N, C-alpha and C positions, 0 to 999 in steps of 0.2 A: 504491498498500502505506499509505504513512504516512499518507493524508486518508482515510482505512479507519480506520485504526483513532483518529485524531485525532474524527470522527464517534462514531464507539463511544466515548468517553473522555468527548466528550460529549451523547449520549445516555441513557448508564447518570450518569450524574451530572444530569441533566435534571429524571431518572425517579427519582433515590435522591431527590432538593429535593422533585420533585410527594408521589412518598410518603410522605416526612416530617414536611409540611405534613398533608397529610389525615388523616392521624392526630392533630396538635395541634390542627387544627380541632373533628372528629370523633373523642374522644376513644372509645376499643375498650377496655372489659373481657374478662379472660382467662377463661374459663366450663374450660379446663382443670386438671385439676392440673398436666402436668410443664411449662406456659410461667409459668402465677401462680409457678412453686418454681422457675425458672431465674431468673425477673423479678427471686422477694424476696432471690433470694441476692445474682446481679449486684448490686442494691441497696445493699444490705450489705454489700459486697464492697470499691465505692469508698468507703466510707467508713473503710476498713481501712488502715492503714502500709502500701503498695505489696511487703513484703516477705513479708505476706499473702497476698498475693493468688499466689500457684504452687500454694495451699495451703489450699485458699476453707475454711468448714466449710457443717454444712447450719445453725448458728444456730437447728433449735428449728423449722423450716416441714417440716411432717405430722409431726411427734413424733420427727421423728428429731434426729445430733445426732454428733460427730465428725465429724472432716472428710470432704467431700462428695468420693467414688470416680464417682458416673457417665459423667461426658462430663468429659474431658480442661480443663484450670483455663481454656488460650486462651476455649473458648468463653461466659466470660463474662470478660471482659475490654473487648470493647470496650462488652455494656452500657456496662460502671462505668467506660469511662473515660469516654460520653458523659452519665451523672451527675454525674460529677465536673466536666463541661464548663456543668452547666448545666441540663442537660435530663430535661423529670418518669424518675422511674426508668419506668415503662410504654411510653409514648412511647421511652425510651428502647430496651429492649426491640424491643418493632417493627421501633425503625429497622438495629438489630444484626441486625435479619429481616429486612428489604431489603436490607440490605444481600450478606447472604450466599447470597440465595436476586436479585438481580444481578449478582454475580460470580458465580454458579454456572454464569448461564447467562449468560454470557460467555464462558468456560473453555469454553460446549459447544459454543455457537451460532461 
C-alpha cells in the first residue's frame, strides 16, 4: 500500500513537471475570457501585500471594478505564489491548472 502511494506521488510529480516544462518551452495563449481574466487577476495579486489576498480586486479587467466575487480567493493563490517564485504569469496559471487537474485525478482514482 505504501509503495503504491509512493509510486503515485512520483508519477504525479513527474507528470506535473513535464506539463510545466511543456508550457514553458511552447508558450500557450489564452483565447477564452475567463482563463485570461483569472490569469490576469492572479498576476496582479502576486504583487500585492498578503493582507489583500483574502479579497482580490477586479483591477479593471473586463471593465469590472471592486471585489472579485466569481470564485473563492484561494483559486487565485497558487498562480500568484508561482508568479512570486519567478514563473511567468501565463505559465503560472497553466501550471496551477495542471496541479488542480492532477490532484483531482489522484482523488478520483
